C-alpha positions, 0 to 999 in steps of 0.5 A: 797174094797178101803174104807174098806182097808182105815179104818185100817190095815187088814190081807189078803192072795192072791193066784195066779191062772193063769197068761197070757201074750199076747204082751204088756198085762199081766193078773193075775187071782186068789183068796183072803181071808180076814176078810170080806170073800173070793173072786176072783180078776183080774189084768191087766198090760200093759208092758211099753217101759222100760219093767216094768209093769203098773197097768191098771185094778184091779177088785175084786169080793166078794164071801160072807161076814163074820160077 
């Protein structure tokens, strides 16, 4: 996905489904829609000592490609 996004600007929409927080971990699970298709994403953040969130894991799964 990173290589595709680097090609040129793209319009994408994201819909958060669930957000969980457990200790210093925050998990965001949702779906996205792009010109290449729809899919799901999971993002895991680690809370820092100052309270900010640091992106630890970002994973996407494409449901199906469009032409």
